[in-house]
C-alpha positions as CSV (number, residue, x, y, z in Angstrom):
1,M,156.3,142.1,182.3
2,R,157.5,138.1,181.6
3,T,157.9,137.3,178.1
4,N,154.7,136.1,178.1
5,D,152.4,139.0,179.1
6,I,154.0,141.0,176.4
7,F,153.5,138.3,174.1
8,A,149.5,138.3,175.9
9,L,149.4,143.1,175.9
10,G,150.2,141.8,172.3
11,L,147.5,139.5,171.0
12,G,145.3,141.4,173.0
13,L,144.3,138.5,175.2
14,T,141.6,138.3,178.0
15,P,140.9,136.6,180.6
16,P,140.9,133.2,181.2
17,W,143.2,133.3,178.2
18,Q,147.1,133.4,179.1
19,V,150.0,132.6,176.9
20,L,152.0,129.4,178.7
21,S,155.3,129.4,176.4
22,Q,156.1,129.9,173.5
23,R,159.5,128.6,171.3
24,L,161.7,130.1,168.0
25,D,162.6,126.8,166.1
26,T,165.5,127.7,163.9
27,E,165.7,124.6,161.6
28,K,163.3,125.9,159.3
29,T,163.5,128.5,157.3
30,P,161.9,130.4,157.1
31,H,161.8,130.6,161.2
32,E,159.1,129.8,163.0
33,L,158.2,131.9,166.8
34,H,155.1,129.4,168.3
35,L,153.4,130.4,170.9
36,D,150.9,128.1,173.4
37,L,147.8,129.6,175.2
38,G,146.0,128.2,177.1
39,A,143.8,128.7,181.0
40,D,144.3,127.3,183.9
41,R,142.6,123.8,185.5
42,G,139.2,124.4,186.3
43,A,138.7,127.8,184.8
44,T,134.9,128.4,183.1
45,Y,134.4,129.7,178.9
46,P,131.5,131.8,177.6
47,C,128.6,129.5,176.3
48,P,128.5,131.1,172.4
49,T,125.1,130.7,172.0
50,C,124.4,132.9,176.0
51,G,127.1,133.9,177.0
52,R,126.8,132.0,180.1
53,N,129.9,131.3,181.4
54,C,130.6,126.7,181.3
55,K,132.4,124.1,183.1
56,A,134.7,122.7,180.0
57,H,133.8,119.1,178.4
58,D,136.4,118.7,176.7
59,F,139.6,119.8,174.4
60,E,140.7,119.4,170.8
61,E,143.8,121.6,169.4
62,F,144.4,124.4,167.2
63,I,146.0,125.8,164.7
64,W,146.2,129.5,163.4
65,R,148.4,131.7,161.5
66,H,149.3,134.4,162.9
67,L,151.1,137.6,161.8
68,N,155.3,138.1,161.9
69,F,156.7,138.9,164.7
70,F,159.8,140.6,162.6
71,Q,160.9,138.6,160.5
72,H,159.6,134.7,162.2
73,H,156.8,133.8,160.8
74,C,154.2,132.9,163.9
75,Y,152.1,130.9,164.6
76,L,149.2,130.6,167.8
77,T,148.2,127.0,168.8
78,A,145.5,126.5,172.5
79,R,143.6,123.0,172.9
80,V,139.8,124.5,172.6
81,P,136.8,123.0,175.0
82,R,134.2,122.5,174.7
83,V,131.4,124.0,177.5
84,T,128.4,122.4,178.4
85,C,125.3,124.4,178.7
86,P,122.6,123.8,180.7
87,K,120.1,125.8,178.6
88,H,122.2,125.2,175.1
89,G,124.5,121.6,175.3
90,T,127.6,121.2,173.9
91,R,128.5,123.8,172.1
92,R,133.0,124.1,170.7
93,I,133.5,128.4,171.7
94,V,134.7,130.6,170.0
95,V,138.1,132.0,169.9
96,P,138.3,136.0,170.7
97,W,141.4,136.0,168.6
98,A,140.4,134.0,165.3
99,R,136.6,133.7,162.9
100,P,135.3,130.1,163.7
101,G,136.4,127.9,160.5
102,S,139.4,130.2,160.1
103,N,142.7,129.0,160.6
104,F,144.3,132.5,160.0
105,T,144.4,135.0,163.5
106,L,141.6,138.3,162.8
107,L,145.0,140.0,162.9
108,F,145.9,138.1,160.1
109,E,143.2,138.3,158.4
110,Q,142.6,142.1,158.6
111,V,146.1,142.9,156.6
112,V,145.8,140.9,154.2
113,M,142.3,142.4,154.0
114,I,143.5,146.0,153.2
115,L,146.4,144.8,151.3
116,A,144.6,142.7,149.0
117,R,142.9,146.0,148.2
118,E,146.8,147.7,146.9
119,M,147.8,144.4,144.8
120,P,147.2,140.9,143.3
121,V,146.1,138.5,145.8
122,A,149.1,135.6,144.5
123,T,151.5,138.5,145.8
124,V,149.5,139.1,148.3
125,A,150.5,135.1,149.6
126,S,154.1,134.8,148.3
127,F,154.5,139.0,150.9
128,V,152.7,136.7,153.7
129,G,154.1,133.4,153.0
130,T,150.7,131.2,152.3
131,T,148.9,130.5,149.6
132,D,146.1,131.7,147.2
133,K,143.4,129.7,147.6
134,R,143.8,130.5,150.6
135,L,143.6,133.6,150.9
136,W,140.4,134.2,148.3
137,R,139.0,132.1,151.1
138,V,139.3,134.7,153.3
139,I,138.7,137.6,151.6
140,N,135.9,136.6,149.9
141,H,134.1,135.4,153.5
142,Y,134.2,138.5,154.6
143,V,133.5,141.3,151.0
144,A,130.0,138.5,151.1
145,E,129.3,139.1,155.0
146,A,129.8,143.1,153.7
147,M,127.2,142.5,150.9
148,K,124.6,140.7,153.5
149,R,125.0,144.7,155.1
150,V,124.0,146.9,151.8
151,D,120.4,148.0,152.0
152,L,119.3,148.8,149.2
153,S,115.6,149.8,149.6
154,R,116.3,153.6,148.8
155,L,117.1,152.9,145.4
156,K,115.7,155.7,143.2
157,A,118.3,155.4,139.9
158,F,120.7,152.6,138.8
159,G,123.1,152.4,135.3
160,L,124.5,149.0,134.6
161,D,127.1,148.2,132.1
162,E,129.4,144.6,131.5
163,T,133.6,144.6,131.3
164,A,135.2,141.5,130.6
165,C,136.3,139.0,132.6
166,K,137.6,136.5,130.5
167,R,139.2,135.7,127.2
168,G,136.3,134.1,124.7
169,Q,133.2,136.8,125.2
170,R,132.7,136.1,128.9
171,Y,131.3,138.8,130.9
172,V,130.5,140.3,133.7
173,T,127.2,142.5,134.2
174,I,127.7,145.5,136.8
175,F,125.3,147.3,138.6
176,I,125.8,151.3,139.9
177,D,123.7,153.4,142.9
178,L,123.4,156.0,141.2
179,D,122.9,158.6,143.6
180,R,125.3,156.8,145.8
181,E,128.2,159.5,145.8
182,D,131.1,157.1,146.9
183,R,132.1,153.5,145.7
184,P,128.4,152.6,144.3
185,V,128.6,148.6,142.6
186,I,126.1,147.5,144.7
187,F,125.8,144.2,142.3
188,A,127.2,142.1,139.3
189,T,126.3,138.8,138.5
190,E,128.3,136.7,135.1
191,G,127.2,136.6,132.1
192,K,125.2,139.3,130.3
193,G,121.8,140.7,128.7
194,K,118.6,140.2,129.7
195,Q,119.2,137.4,132.5
196,T,121.3,139.5,134.5
197,V,118.8,142.1,135.0
198,Q,116.1,139.8,136.5
199,L,118.8,138.4,138.2
200,F,119.5,142.9,140.1
201,R,115.6,143.4,140.0
202,E,115.1,139.7,142.9
203,H,118.9,140.8,144.8
204,I,116.8,145.0,145.2
205,I,113.7,143.0,146.3
206,S,116.3,141.0,148.5
207,K,118.5,143.7,149.8
208,G,115.2,145.7,151.2
209,G,114.1,147.5,147.6
210,H,111.2,147.4,145.4
211,P,111.4,147.2,141.1
212,N,108.5,150.0,141.0
213,R,110.2,152.1,143.5
214,V,113.2,152.6,140.4
215,L,112.6,155.8,138.4
216,E,116.0,156.0,136.4
217,V,118.0,153.5,134.7
218,V,121.2,154.9,132.4
219,S,122.2,151.5,129.9
220,D,123.6,150.6,126.4
221,M,122.1,150.4,122.9
222,S,122.4,146.5,123.8
223,G,118.2,145.0,122.8
224,S,118.0,142.5,125.5
225,F,120.0,145.1,127.8
226,I,116.1,148.1,127.7
227,A,113.9,144.8,126.7
228,A,115.2,143.8,129.9
229,V,114.9,147.1,132.2
230,E,110.7,147.7,130.4
231,E,109.6,144.6,132.0
232,H,111.5,143.8,135.3
233,F,111.3,148.4,135.8
234,P,108.4,149.4,134.9
235,Q,108.1,152.2,136.5
236,A,111.8,153.7,135.0
237,D,112.5,156.1,132.4
238,L,115.6,154.3,130.5
239,T,118.3,157.2,128.9
240,V,120.9,155.7,127.0
241,D,124.3,157.0,128.3
242,W,125.9,159.2,125.9
243,F,129.4,158.2,125.8
244,H,128.5,154.6,124.4
245,V,126.7,156.9,121.5
246,V,129.5,158.3,121.0
247,Q,131.3,154.8,121.6
248,L,129.0,153.5,119.0
249,F,129.9,156.0,116.2
250,T,134.1,155.8,117.1
251,T,133.5,152.3,115.8
252,A,131.8,152.8,112.7
253,V,135.2,155.3,111.3
254,D,136.9,152.9,112.5
255,E,135.6,150.2,110.7
256,V,135.9,152.1,107.2
257,R,139.5,153.0,108.0
258,K,140.0,149.7,108.3
259,A,138.1,148.7,104.9
260,E,138.6,152.0,103.0
261,S,142.7,151.1,103.9
262,K,142.5,147.5,101.8
263,E,141.5,149.3,99.2
264,R,143.8,152.8,99.3
265,A,146.2,153.6,101.1
266,L,146.4,156.3,104.3
267,P,148.3,158.1,105.3
268,K,150.5,157.5,108.4
269,G,149.6,158.8,111.7
270,T,145.4,158.4,110.5
271,R,144.4,156.1,112.9
272,W,144.9,158.1,116.2
273,G,143.8,161.4,114.4
274,V,140.4,160.3,113.8
275,L,140.4,157.9,116.6
276,K,140.7,161.7,118.9
277,G,138.8,164.3,119.3
278,C,138.9,167.6,117.7
279,E,139.9,169.2,121.1
280,T,142.2,166.3,122.2
281,A,145.9,167.3,121.0
282,K,146.8,165.5,117.8
283,T,150.9,164.6,117.2
284,Q,152.3,166.4,114.2
285,T,151.6,163.0,112.4
286,Q,148.4,163.3,113.4
287,A,147.3,166.1,112.0
288,E,148.9,166.4,108.7
289,A,147.4,162.7,108.6
290,L,143.8,164.6,109.4
291,Q,144.0,168.1,106.5
292,E,145.7,164.9,104.5
293,I,142.2,163.1,104.0
294,E,140.3,165.7,104.6
295,S,141.8,167.6,101.4
296,E,141.4,163.7,98.9
297,A,138.5,162.9,99.9
298,F,138.4,160.2,102.3
299,A,135.2,157.9,102.9
300,T,137.6,157.7,106.3
301,A,137.0,161.7,106.8
302,V,133.8,162.1,105.8
303,A,132.9,159.2,108.9
304,Y,135.3,161.5,110.8
305,R,133.0,165.1,109.9
306,I,130.5,162.8,111.1
307,K,131.4,161.8,114.3
308,E,132.6,165.0,115.2
309,Q,129.2,166.5,114.4
310,L,128.4,165.1,117.8
311,R,129.4,167.1,119.4
312,W,127.7,170.1,118.1
313,V,124.2,167.2,119.6
314,R,126.0,167.5,123.1
315,R,126.3,170.9,123.8
316,A,122.3,172.0,123.3
317,E,121.1,173.4,126.2
318,T,118.0,172.7,126.5
319,H,116.0,168.7,125.7
320,Q,114.0,170.9,122.5
321,A,117.3,171.9,121.6
322,A,118.7,168.8,121.9
323,K,115.9,167.7,119.8
324,W,116.4,170.1,117.0
325,R,120.3,169.9,116.9
326,S,119.5,165.8,117.1
327,T,117.0,166.2,113.9
328,N,120.0,167.8,111.4
329,F,122.3,165.8,112.8
330,L,120.5,163.0,111.4
331,K,120.0,164.8,108.1
332,Y,123.4,166.0,107.5
333,A,124.5,162.2,108.0
334,R,121.4,160.7,105.8
335,D,123.0,163.0,102.5
336,L,127.2,162.7,103.5
337,V,126.5,159.1,103.8
338,A,124.4,158.2,100.3
339,D,125.3,155.0,99.1
340,E,128.3,155.0,99.4
341,L,129.8,150.7,100.5
342,L,132.3,152.2,102.3
343,L,130.3,154.2,104.7
344,A,128.0,151.5,105.7
345,P,129.4,150.6,109.4
346,V,128.5,154.3,109.4
347,A,125.1,154.4,108.2
348,K,124.0,152.0,111.0
349,A,125.2,153.8,113.0
350,I,122.7,156.8,112.1
351,R,119.9,153.4,112.2
352,T,121.1,153.0,115.6
353,F,121.0,156.4,117.1
354,E,117.4,156.7,115.8
355,K,116.0,154.1,116.9
356,H,117.6,155.2,120.5
357,L,116.7,158.6,120.0
358,E,113.8,158.8,122.9
359,R,116.2,157.5,125.0
360,I,119.9,159.3,124.3
361,L,117.5,162.3,123.8
362,F,116.1,162.2,127.9
363,R,120.0,162.4,129.7
364,W,119.0,166.4,128.6
365,C,116.2,166.0,131.6
366,S,118.3,163.7,134.2
367,W,122.0,164.5,135.4
368,H,122.8,160.4,135.4
369,T,125.9,159.1,133.1
370,N,127.4,155.5,133.6
371,A,130.2,157.9,133.5
372,R,131.6,157.0,136.9
373,L,130.6,153.1,135.6
374,E,133.0,153.9,132.5
375,G,136.0,155.1,134.4
376,L,135.7,151.9,138.1
377,N,136.0,149.3,134.1
378,G,139.0,150.7,133.9
379,L,140.3,150.3,138.5
380,F,138.4,146.3,137.6
381,Q,139.8,146.0,134.3
382,A,143.4,147.0,135.8
383,A,142.9,144.6,138.6
384,R,142.9,141.8,136.6
385,A,145.7,142.5,134.5
386,R,147.5,143.0,137.5
387,A,146.5,139.0,139.0
388,R,147.5,138.3,135.4
389,G,143.6,137.0,135.2
390,Y,141.6,135.1,137.8
391,R,140.9,131.7,138.7
392,N,136.8,131.5,138.2
393,V,135.2,134.8,137.8
394,A,133.8,134.7,141.5
395,N,137.3,136.0,142.8
396,F,136.8,138.6,140.1
397,I,133.3,139.6,141.1
398,T,134.9,139.6,144.5
399,M,137.8,142.0,143.3
400,I,135.5,143.8,141.5
401,Y,133.6,144.4,145.0
402,L,136.6,144.8,147.1
403,I,137.2,147.6,144.6
404,A,134.3,149.7,144.9
405,A,130.8,148.8,146.4
406,P,129.8,149.9,149.4
407,I,131.0,147.6,151.5
408,G,132.7,150.3,154.2
409,D,135.9,150.2,156.1
410,L,136.4,145.9,156.4
411,I,138.5,145.8,158.7
412,V,138.5,142.7,161.0
413,K,137.9,143.2,164.5
């Protein structure tokens, strides 16, 4: 078998295309393998619109970067014709080894998409020997095309939460399909608040869904999120995720600890001792710190006891039991807080809990939570940390989709 035939077989070329010649340029670093592709004189080519075989009108030379041949960079060069179709006029044909407008072959782009899921794009660019800007154009193209095929006509329940995309209070709001078992992210947009929910509503409609078919939304206690959900999804019950209830009181405990530490010295290990739950293993230093602040009546210890009492509420088996326990929890917490100034953050958390109590209790009527979304946020932030940030928000959103959207296998065919 001739060398050109071997290359043609490796590239998957079909008639009339063939490898005309090859040359290895050893003067450049790294070395470059150049393959010239073409067809016999008088060959016909399929019209890109109707597929009818037509004669060539004229030719223009193009170059594509291909996968490395061993350690050598590989480039394909071909004179691509425009054909004259009786029905559609003069059109540039589509070559079988690359998508229109791309300077990379399909196989090269396939490898880029696979690597981009596992490592920062800048690292992929260094590995394949090109710039990250060029690779981002490839990744953005395939992710955007795949997201166009996502069907939301059966969407009945979704969760939403924001995640930081850059320093300086810049966020992306992420929406997940709560009934989807794998890769649940269905929409992400820059910002947070009412506008993001409205954009998601419009997105649902564009994907064949309808806001009135949404029966449940799981969110945090953000006033803007709640107001927007009530406005744009009037048929949906809104559930406040339990994770955010615990987070609310955990933040309050930490604020109490910080304020009290300015007035009196706290035992070493107090910070992580109170942030960890009572069921979480603690170091000896942390356990001793908890015992000391309890015995000496620190305000931080009071805040910690209130936070831990939430576990009792969480273990309720029915909606009615949870309501009864929540009522008793509020009475217990108010009695402990009283008028203690240091416990003002906890008092605020108690008021917030009471304000959203009905939405919190709805979790006992539903199996849905935002636990997966919170876990995915960790993956998104880990990807952002590995990449040392993204050049723009659009790239971060693309990476969110690449990691967790139901866009299937992005292998280029």
